Biopython code that builds the backbone (N, CA, C, O; Angstrom):
import numpy as np
from Bio.PDB.StructureBuilder import StructureBuilder

atoms = [
    (1, "MET", "N", (6.754, 104.252, 201.189)),
    (1, "MET", "CA", (6.670, 105.561, 200.577)),
    (1, "MET", "C", (7.297, 105.476, 199.181)),
    (1, "MET", "O", (8.457, 105.089, 199.038)),
    (2, "ASN", "N", (6.525, 105.838, 198.161)),
    (2, "ASN", "CA", (7.074, 105.771, 196.805)),
    (2, "ASN", "C", (7.617, 107.134, 196.366)),
    (2, "ASN", "O", (7.515, 108.115, 197.102)),
    (3, "SER", "N", (8.186, 107.187, 195.181)),
    (3, "SER", "CA", (8.855, 108.391, 194.689)),
    (3, "SER", "C", (7.926, 109.588, 194.600)),
    (3, "SER", "O", (8.336, 110.719, 194.861)),
    (4, "PHE", "N", (6.679, 109.342, 194.231)),
    (4, "PHE", "CA", (5.735, 110.449, 194.064)),
    (4, "PHE", "C", (5.253, 110.999, 195.405)),
    (4, "PHE", "O", (4.782, 112.134, 195.470)),
    (5, "ASP", "N", (5.366, 110.207, 196.478)),
    (5, "ASP", "CA", (5.035, 110.706, 197.813)),
    (5, "ASP", "C", (6.167, 111.557, 198.377)),
    (5, "ASP", "O", (5.924, 112.502, 199.128)),
    (6, "ILE", "N", (7.401, 111.224, 198.015)),
    (6, "ILE", "CA", (8.561, 111.934, 198.547)),
    (6, "ILE", "C", (8.735, 113.281, 197.869)),
    (6, "ILE", "O", (8.789, 114.311, 198.540)),
    (7, "VAL", "N", (8.825, 113.284, 196.538)),
    (7, "VAL", "CA", (9.010, 114.537, 195.795)),
    (7, "VAL", "C", (7.629, 115.063, 195.431)),
    (7, "VAL", "O", (6.950, 114.500, 194.572)),
    (8, "LYS", "N", (7.214, 116.150, 196.089)),
    (8, "LYS", "CA", (5.883, 116.700, 195.849)),
    (8, "LYS", "C", (5.848, 117.539, 194.580)),
    (8, "LYS", "O", (4.938, 117.387, 193.765)),
    (9, "SER", "N", (6.836, 118.432, 194.400)),
    (9, "SER", "CA", (6.872, 119.269, 193.198)),
    (9, "SER", "C", (8.235, 119.910, 193.051)),
    (9, "SER", "O", (9.031, 119.950, 193.989)),
    (10, "ILE", "N", (8.485, 120.411, 191.857)),
    (10, "ILE", "CA", (9.689, 121.192, 191.611)),
    (10, "ILE", "C", (9.310, 122.653, 191.813)),
    (10, "ILE", "O", (8.284, 123.108, 191.308)),
    (11, "LEU", "N", (10.137, 123.388, 192.552)),
    (11, "LEU", "CA", (9.827, 124.778, 192.846)),
    (11, "LEU", "C", (10.508, 125.687, 191.833)),
    (11, "LEU", "O", (11.709, 125.574, 191.584)),
    (12, "ARG", "N", (9.728, 126.582, 191.257)),
    (12, "ARG", "CA", (10.240, 127.519, 190.261)),
    (12, "ARG", "C", (10.229, 128.916, 190.860)),
    (12, "ARG", "O", (9.225, 129.623, 190.768)),
    (13, "THR", "N", (11.332, 129.318, 191.471)),
    (13, "THR", "CA", (11.458, 130.659, 192.006)),
    (13, "THR", "C", (12.529, 131.389, 191.219)),
    (13, "THR", "O", (13.266, 130.782, 190.442)),
    (14, "GLU", "N", (12.610, 132.677, 191.421)),
    (14, "GLU", "CA", (13.620, 133.463, 190.709)),
    (14, "GLU", "C", (15.022, 132.984, 191.070)),
    (14, "GLU", "O", (15.890, 132.870, 190.204)),
    (15, "LYS", "N", (15.234, 132.710, 192.333)),
    (15, "LYS", "CA", (16.550, 132.261, 192.775)),
    (15, "LYS", "C", (16.887, 130.865, 192.248)),
    (15, "LYS", "O", (18.030, 130.602, 191.872)),
    (16, "SER", "N", (15.897, 129.972, 192.219)),
    (16, "SER", "CA", (16.165, 128.611, 191.750)),
    (16, "SER", "C", (16.422, 128.553, 190.248)),
    (16, "SER", "O", (17.178, 127.699, 189.785)),
    (17, "THR", "N", (15.801, 129.455, 189.478)),
    (17, "THR", "CA", (16.047, 129.440, 188.032)),
    (17, "THR", "C", (17.449, 129.936, 187.698)),
    (17, "THR", "O", (17.981, 129.600, 186.640)),
    (18, "LEU", "N", (18.056, 130.725, 188.573)),
    (18, "LEU", "CA", (19.445, 131.145, 188.355)),
    (18, "LEU", "C", (20.419, 129.991, 188.575)),
    (18, "LEU", "O", (21.517, 129.996, 188.018)),
    (19, "GLU", "N", (20.031, 129.004, 189.380)),
    (19, "GLU", "CA", (20.888, 127.860, 189.680)),
    (19, "GLU", "C", (20.760, 126.736, 188.651)),
    (19, "GLU", "O", (21.637, 125.875, 188.579)),
    (20, "GLU", "N", (19.696, 126.724, 187.858)),
    (20, "GLU", "CA", (19.463, 125.626, 186.921)),
    (20, "GLU", "C", (20.566, 125.441, 185.874)),
    (20, "GLU", "O", (20.906, 124.298, 185.568)),
    (21, "PRO", "N", (21.144, 126.516, 185.309)),
    (21, "PRO", "CA", (22.253, 126.273, 184.374)),
    (21, "PRO", "C", (23.458, 125.593, 185.024)),
    (21, "PRO", "O", (24.263, 124.973, 184.329)),
    (22, "LYS", "N", (23.588, 125.702, 186.331)),
    (22, "LYS", "CA", (24.685, 125.052, 187.061)),
    (22, "LYS", "C", (24.343, 123.609, 187.428)),
    (22, "LYS", "O", (25.185, 122.889, 187.965)),
    (23, "GLY", "N", (23.109, 123.184, 187.142)),
    (23, "GLY", "CA", (22.700, 121.810, 187.441)),
    (23, "GLY", "C", (22.080, 121.635, 188.806)),
    (23, "GLY", "O", (22.010, 120.511, 189.303)),
    (24, "ARG", "N", (21.621, 122.721, 189.439)),
    (24, "ARG", "CA", (20.954, 122.634, 190.749)),
    (24, "ARG", "C", (19.473, 122.930, 190.592)),
    (24, "ARG", "O", (19.087, 123.899, 189.939)),
    (25, "TYR", "N", (18.650, 122.087, 191.197)),
    (25, "TYR", "CA", (17.200, 122.237, 191.122)),
    (25, "TYR", "C", (16.627, 122.216, 192.532)),
    (25, "TYR", "O", (17.191, 121.599, 193.436)),
    (26, "LEU", "N", (15.510, 122.892, 192.706)),
    (26, "LEU", "CA", (14.868, 123.020, 194.009)),
    (26, "LEU", "C", (13.551, 122.242, 194.000)),
    (26, "LEU", "O", (12.714, 122.431, 193.118)),
    (27, "PHE", "N", (13.379, 121.370, 194.986)),
    (27, "PHE", "CA", (12.187, 120.538, 195.089)),
    (27, "PHE", "C", (11.518, 120.728, 196.435)),
    (27, "PHE", "O", (12.184, 120.952, 197.445)),
    (28, "LEU", "N", (10.193, 120.637, 196.442)),
    (28, "LEU", "CA", (9.419, 120.575, 197.670)),
    (28, "LEU", "C", (9.240, 119.093, 197.975)),
    (28, "LEU", "O", (8.704, 118.347, 197.155)),
    (29, "VAL", "N", (9.691, 118.663, 199.159)),
    (29, "VAL", "CA", (9.687, 117.235, 199.483)),
    (29, "VAL", "C", (8.937, 116.981, 200.786)),
    (29, "VAL", "O", (8.602, 117.912, 201.518)),
    (30, "ASP", "N", (8.681, 115.708, 201.061)),
    (30, "ASP", "CA", (8.008, 115.297, 202.285)),
    (30, "ASP", "C", (8.892, 115.607, 203.490)),
    (30, "ASP", "O", (10.108, 115.426, 203.429)),
    (31, "ASN", "N", (8.294, 116.070, 204.576)),
    (31, "ASN", "CA", (9.053, 116.469, 205.769)),
    (31, "ASN", "C", (9.822, 115.313, 206.400)),
    (31, "ASN", "O", (10.850, 115.543, 207.037)),
    (32, "LYS", "N", (9.355, 114.082, 206.241)),
    (32, "LYS", "CA", (9.993, 112.936, 206.875)),
    (32, "LYS", "C", (11.037, 112.261, 205.996)),
    (32, "LYS", "O", (11.706, 111.332, 206.448)),
    (33, "ALA", "N", (11.192, 112.705, 204.751)),
    (33, "ALA", "CA", (12.123, 112.068, 203.821)),
    (33, "ALA", "C", (13.559, 112.477, 204.136)),
    (33, "ALA", "O", (13.828, 113.630, 204.473)),
    (34, "ASN", "N", (14.483, 111.511, 204.021)),
    (34, "ASN", "CA", (15.893, 111.836, 204.213)),
    (34, "ASN", "C", (16.580, 112.003, 202.855)),
    (34, "ASN", "O", (15.955, 111.824, 201.809)),
    (35, "LYS", "N", (17.865, 112.346, 202.881)),
    (35, "LYS", "CA", (18.580, 112.661, 201.649)),
    (35, "LYS", "C", (18.693, 111.464, 200.707)),
    (35, "LYS", "O", (18.623, 111.629, 199.489)),
    (36, "ILE", "N", (18.862, 110.286, 201.246)),
    (36, "ILE", "CA", (18.985, 109.083, 200.425)),
    (36, "ILE", "C", (17.669, 108.809, 199.704)),
    (36, "ILE", "O", (17.670, 108.495, 198.514)),
    (37, "GLN", "N", (16.549, 108.924, 200.414)),
    (37, "GLN", "CA", (15.240, 108.714, 199.803)),
    (37, "GLN", "C", (14.962, 109.770, 198.733)),
    (37, "GLN", "O", (14.404, 109.459, 197.681)),
    (38, "ILE", "N", (15.349, 111.010, 199.000)),
    (38, "ILE", "CA", (15.137, 112.090, 198.027)),
    (38, "ILE", "C", (15.954, 111.828, 196.773)),
    (38, "ILE", "O", (15.458, 112.012, 195.662)),
    (39, "LYS", "N", (17.189, 111.405, 196.938)),
    (39, "LYS", "CA", (18.056, 111.113, 195.793)),
    (39, "LYS", "C", (17.448, 110.018, 194.917)),
    (39, "LYS", "O", (17.379, 110.163, 193.697)),
    (40, "ARG", "N", (17.012, 108.930, 195.535)),
    (40, "ARG", "CA", (16.410, 107.827, 194.779)),
    (40, "ARG", "C", (15.129, 108.269, 194.062)),
    (40, "ARG", "O", (14.888, 107.898, 192.913)),
    (41, "ALA", "N", (14.317, 109.062, 194.756)),
    (41, "ALA", "CA", (13.044, 109.503, 194.183)),
    (41, "ALA", "C", (13.264, 110.406, 192.970)),
    (41, "ALA", "O", (12.564, 110.265, 191.967)),
    (42, "VAL", "N", (14.219, 111.329, 193.044)),
    (42, "VAL", "CA", (14.494, 112.214, 191.907)),
    (42, "VAL", "C", (15.060, 111.412, 190.738)),
    (42, "VAL", "O", (14.694, 111.654, 189.588)),
    (43, "GLU", "N", (15.949, 110.459, 191.020)),
    (43, "GLU", "CA", (16.523, 109.639, 189.959)),
    (43, "GLU", "C", (15.455, 108.796, 189.264)),
    (43, "GLU", "O", (15.477, 108.660, 188.041)),
    (44, "GLU", "N", (14.519, 108.230, 190.032)),
    (44, "GLU", "CA", (13.452, 107.418, 189.446)),
    (44, "GLU", "C", (12.458, 108.270, 188.666)),
    (44, "GLU", "O", (12.034, 107.890, 187.575)),
    (45, "THR", "N", (12.089, 109.409, 189.216)),
    (45, "THR", "CA", (11.054, 110.232, 188.613)),
    (45, "THR", "C", (11.529, 110.929, 187.346)),
    (45, "THR", "O", (10.820, 110.940, 186.340)),
    (46, "TYR", "N", (12.727, 111.511, 187.390)),
    (46, "TYR", "CA", (13.200, 112.332, 186.274)),
    (46, "TYR", "C", (14.252, 111.650, 185.407)),
    (46, "TYR", "O", (14.715, 112.241, 184.431)),
    (47, "LYS", "N", (14.642, 110.418, 185.740)),
    (47, "LYS", "CA", (15.610, 109.633, 184.955)),
    (47, "LYS", "C", (16.936, 110.380, 184.768)),
    (47, "LYS", "O", (17.442, 110.494, 183.652)),
    (48, "VAL", "N", (17.491, 110.886, 185.877)),
    (48, "VAL", "CA", (18.769, 111.593, 185.871)),
    (48, "VAL", "C", (19.656, 111.011, 186.971)),
    (48, "VAL", "O", (19.179, 110.258, 187.821)),
    (49, "LYS", "N", (20.941, 111.358, 186.956)),
    (49, "LYS", "CA", (21.871, 110.945, 187.999)),
    (49, "LYS", "C", (22.095, 112.120, 188.946)),
    (49, "LYS", "O", (22.443, 113.216, 188.506)),
    (50, "VAL", "N", (21.898, 111.896, 190.241)),
    (50, "VAL", "CA", (22.034, 112.941, 191.249)),
    (50, "VAL", "C", (23.427, 112.849, 191.867)),
    (50, "VAL", "O", (23.880, 111.775, 192.262)),
    (51, "LYS", "N", (24.088, 113.993, 191.938)),
    (51, "LYS", "CA", (25.422, 114.074, 192.539)),
    (51, "LYS", "C", (25.331, 114.355, 194.029)),
    (51, "LYS", "O", (26.039, 113.735, 194.822)),
    (52, "GLU", "N", (24.447, 115.305, 194.423)),
    (52, "GLU", "CA", (24.401, 115.754, 195.811)),
    (52, "GLU", "C", (22.997, 116.255, 196.154)),
    (52, "GLU", "O", (22.283, 116.782, 195.300)),
    (53, "VAL", "N", (22.619, 116.080, 197.423)),
    (53, "VAL", "CA", (21.337, 116.577, 197.907)),
    (53, "VAL", "C", (21.575, 117.359, 199.195)),
    (53, "VAL", "O", (22.188, 116.848, 200.132)),
    (54, "ASN", "N", (21.095, 118.587, 199.240)),
    (54, "ASN", "CA", (21.098, 119.401, 200.453)),
    (54, "ASN", "C", (19.648, 119.701, 200.800)),
    (54, "ASN", "O", (18.823, 119.936, 199.917)),
    (55, "THR", "N", (19.341, 119.693, 202.101)),
    (55, "THR", "CA", (17.966, 119.931, 202.516)),
    (55, "THR", "C", (17.884, 121.121, 203.469)),
    (55, "THR", "O", (18.851, 121.471, 204.145)),
    (56, "ALA", "N", (16.703, 121.727, 203.499)),
    (56, "ALA", "CA", (16.436, 122.831, 204.412)),
    (56, "ALA", "C", (14.984, 122.732, 204.863)),
    (56, "ALA", "O", (14.080, 122.541, 204.049)),
    (57, "VAL", "N", (14.773, 122.865, 206.171)),
    (57, "VAL", "CA", (13.423, 122.864, 206.716)),
    (57, "VAL", "C", (13.048, 124.304, 207.021)),
    (57, "VAL", "O", (13.717, 124.980, 207.802)),
    (58, "ILE", "N", (11.981, 124.760, 206.401)),
    (58, "ILE", "CA", (11.493, 126.115, 206.632)),
    (58, "ILE", "C", (10.344, 126.010, 207.623)),
    (58, "ILE", "O", (9.303, 125.426, 207.321)),
    (59, "ARG", "N", (10.537, 126.573, 208.794)),
    (59, "ARG", "CA", (9.531, 126.502, 209.847)),
    (59, "ARG", "C", (8.346, 127.397, 209.494)),
    (59, "ARG", "O", (8.513, 128.456, 208.890)),
    (60, "GLY", "N", (7.146, 126.957, 209.879)),
    (60, "GLY", "CA", (5.946, 127.728, 209.633)),
    (60, "GLY", "C", (5.905, 128.980, 210.492)),
    (60, "GLY", "O", (6.464, 129.014, 211.588)),
    (61, "LYS", "N", (5.243, 129.999, 209.988)),
    (61, "LYS", "CA", (5.147, 131.267, 210.703)),
    (61, "LYS", "C", (3.840, 131.333, 211.491)),
    (61, "LYS", "O", (2.838, 130.720, 211.124)),
    (62, "LEU", "N", (3.882, 132.092, 212.578)),
    (62, "LEU", "CA", (2.665, 132.315, 213.347)),
    (62, "LEU", "C", (1.817, 133.360, 212.626)),
    (62, "LEU", "O", (2.320, 134.406, 212.213)),
    (63, "LYS", "N", (0.555, 133.071, 212.484)),
    (63, "LYS", "CA", (-0.383, 133.986, 211.835)),
    (63, "LYS", "C", (-1.562, 134.214, 212.774)),
    (63, "LYS", "O", (-1.901, 133.348, 213.580)),
    (64, "ARG", "N", (-2.173, 135.368, 212.665)),
    (64, "ARG", "CA", (-3.326, 135.666, 213.492)),
    (64, "ARG", "C", (-4.505, 135.977, 212.590)),
    (64, "ARG", "O", (-4.417, 136.834, 211.710)),
    (65, "VAL", "N", (-5.607, 135.277, 212.811)),
    (65, "VAL", "CA", (-6.844, 135.517, 212.076)),
    (65, "VAL", "C", (-7.897, 135.910, 213.100)),
    (65, "VAL", "O", (-8.268, 135.112, 213.961)),
    (66, "ARG", "N", (-8.364, 137.113, 213.003)),
    (66, "ARG", "CA", (-9.279, 137.703, 213.986)),
    (66, "ARG", "C", (-8.653, 137.609, 215.369)),
    (66, "ARG", "O", (-7.684, 138.315, 215.646)),
    (67, "HIS", "N", (-9.176, 136.760, 216.242)),
    (67, "HIS", "CA", (-8.636, 136.684, 217.594)),
    (67, "HIS", "C", (-7.945, 135.358, 217.875)),
    (67, "HIS", "O", (-7.593, 135.065, 219.018)),
    (68, "GLN", "N", (-7.754, 134.569, 216.847)),
    (68, "GLN", "CA", (-7.144, 133.261, 217.052)),
    (68, "GLN", "C", (-5.746, 133.224, 216.445)),
    (68, "GLN", "O", (-5.490, 133.805, 215.390)),
    (69, "LEU", "N", (-4.854, 132.531, 217.132)),
    (69, "LEU", "CA", (-3.510, 132.325, 216.597)),
    (69, "LEU", "C", (-3.491, 131.039, 215.805)),
    (69, "LEU", "O", (-4.139, 130.059, 216.172)),
    (70, "GLY", "N", (-2.744, 131.048, 214.716)),
    (70, "GLY", "CA", (-2.581, 129.856, 213.908)),
    (70, "GLY", "C", (-1.145, 129.782, 213.431)),
    (70, "GLY", "O", (-0.338, 130.652, 213.758)),
    (71, "LYS", "N", (-0.816, 128.759, 212.665)),
    (71, "LYS", "CA", (0.547, 128.576, 212.192)),
    (71, "LYS", "C", (0.506, 127.977, 210.798)),
    (71, "LYS", "O", (-0.252, 127.043, 210.538)),
    (72, "THR", "N", (1.323, 128.516, 209.901)),
    (72, "THR", "CA", (1.435, 127.918, 208.577)),
    (72, "THR", "C", (2.270, 126.645, 208.710)),
    (72, "THR", "O", (3.079, 126.545, 209.632)),
    (73, "PRO", "N", (2.098, 125.680, 207.823)),
    (73, "PRO", "CA", (2.811, 124.407, 207.978)),
    (73, "PRO", "C", (4.307, 124.534, 207.702)),
    (73, "PRO", "O", (4.746, 125.407, 206.953)),
    (74, "ASP", "N", (5.086, 123.634, 208.330)),
    (74, "ASP", "CA", (6.510, 123.533, 208.044)),
    (74, "ASP", "C", (6.670, 122.873, 206.674)),
    (74, "ASP", "O", (5.890, 121.993, 206.310)),
    (75, "VAL", "N", (7.679, 123.298, 205.920)),
    (75, "VAL", "CA", (7.957, 122.683, 204.625)),
    (75, "VAL", "C", (9.430, 122.320, 204.552)),
    (75, "VAL", "O", (10.274, 122.956, 205.183)),
    (76, "LYS", "N", (9.726, 121.289, 203.773)),
    (76, "LYS", "CA", (11.107, 120.862, 203.578)),
    (76, "LYS", "C", (11.449, 121.028, 202.110)),
    (76, "LYS", "O", (10.702, 120.598, 201.231)),
    (77, "ARG", "N", (12.592, 121.660, 201.853)),
    (77, "ARG", "CA", (13.066, 121.853, 200.485)),
    (77, "ARG", "C", (14.332, 121.041, 200.283)),
    (77, "ARG", "O", (15.124, 120.864, 201.209)),
    (78, "ALA", "N", (14.516, 120.553, 199.075)),
    (78, "ALA", "CA", (15.723, 119.815, 198.732)),
    (78, "ALA", "C", (16.403, 120.513, 197.560)),
    (78, "ALA", "O", (15.797, 120.730, 196.511)),
    (79, "TYR", "N", (17.657, 120.856, 197.756)),
    (79, "TYR", "CA", (18.480, 121.425, 196.694)),
    (79, "TYR", "C", (19.273, 120.269, 196.094)),
    (79, "TYR", "O", (20.186, 119.738, 196.728)),
    (80, "VAL", "N", (18.920, 119.880, 194.863)),
    (80, "VAL", "CA", (19.490, 118.700, 194.231)),
    (80, "VAL", "C", (20.471, 119.139, 193.152)),
    (80, "VAL", "O", (20.117, 119.895, 192.247)),
    (81, "THR", "N", (21.716, 118.655, 193.260)),
    (81, "THR", "CA", (22.737, 118.914, 192.250)),
    (81, "THR", "C", (22.868, 117.670, 191.386)),
    (81, "THR", "O", (23.054, 116.567, 191.899)),
    (82, "LEU", "N", (22.771, 117.848, 190.081)),
    (82, "LEU", "CA", (22.877, 116.730, 189.151)),
    (82, "LEU", "C", (24.311, 116.558, 188.676)),
    (82, "LEU", "O", (25.125, 117.476, 188.770)),
    (83, "VAL", "N", (24.609, 115.369, 188.166)),
    (83, "VAL", "CA", (25.903, 115.099, 187.570)),
    (83, "VAL", "C", (26.045, 115.987, 186.330)),
    (83, "VAL", "O", (25.062, 116.260, 185.640)),
    (84, "GLU", "N", (27.254, 116.430, 186.059)),
    (84, "GLU", "CA", (27.489, 117.342, 184.948)),
    (84, "GLU", "C", (26.989, 116.744, 183.633)),
    (84, "GLU", "O", (27.259, 115.583, 183.325)),
    (85, "GLY", "N", (26.267, 117.539, 182.875)),
    (85, "GLY", "CA", (25.705, 117.087, 181.609)),
    (85, "GLY", "C", (24.253, 116.637, 181.722)),
    (85, "GLY", "O", (23.581, 116.483, 180.702)),
    (86, "GLN", "N", (23.755, 116.424, 182.937)),
    (86, "GLN", "CA", (22.363, 116.027, 183.154)),
    (86, "GLN", "C", (21.486, 117.272, 183.239)),
    (86, "GLN", "O", (21.957, 118.355, 183.588)),
    (87, "LYS", "N", (20.198, 117.101, 182.914)),
    (87, "LYS", "CA", (19.291, 118.227, 182.892)),
    (87, "LYS", "C", (17.871, 117.716, 183.119)),
    (87, "LYS", "O", (17.518, 116.621, 182.683)),
    (88, "ILE", "N", (17.058, 118.526, 183.810)),
    (88, "ILE", "CA", (15.644, 118.201, 184.005)),
    (88, "ILE", "C", (14.834, 119.142, 183.144)),
    (88, "ILE", "O", (14.963, 120.362, 183.246)),
    (89, "GLU", "N", (14.000, 118.572, 182.297)),
    (89, "GLU", "CA", (13.122, 119.362, 181.445)),
    (89, "GLU", "C", (11.819, 119.615, 182.197)),
    (89, "GLU", "O", (10.935, 118.759, 182.215)),
    (90, "ALA", "N", (11.699, 120.777, 182.811)),
    (90, "ALA", "CA", (10.490, 121.115, 183.571)),
    (90, "ALA", "C", (9.647, 122.096, 182.761)),
    (90, "ALA", "O", (10.161, 123.057, 182.187)),
    (91, "ALA", "N", (8.354, 121.833, 182.728)),
    (91, "ALA", "CA", (7.471, 122.686, 181.946)),
    (91, "ALA", "C", (7.122, 123.950, 182.667)),
    (91, "ALA", "O", (6.382, 124.779, 182.138)),
]
sb = StructureBuilder()
sb.init_structure("model")
sb.init_model(0)
sb.init_chain("A")
sb.init_seg("    ")
for serial, (resi, resn, name, xyz) in enumerate(atoms, 1):
    if name == "N":
        sb.init_residue(resn, " ", resi, " ")
    sb.init_atom(name, np.array(xyz, "f"), 0.0, 1.0, " ", f" {name:<3s}", serial, name[0])
structure = sb.get_structure()
């Protein structure tokens, strides 16, 4: 698994943009990736030093379409804290 398979995208939400001046960024990552793999992938992809990684798994919700039950997929988010003075330039 390479860096681009692990880190799918950077998430830009209202809450995550409030954390960016503090050096925390929110990423959508692969469900099977662990914290060490996420740290390496962010460091390789964005050329920054990572201080800490926290993860959260958001379980999919049950949805009903007509008469059938379905489920949205589970997603894993990584809250990445960078070393002081580091910054990610996201477009």
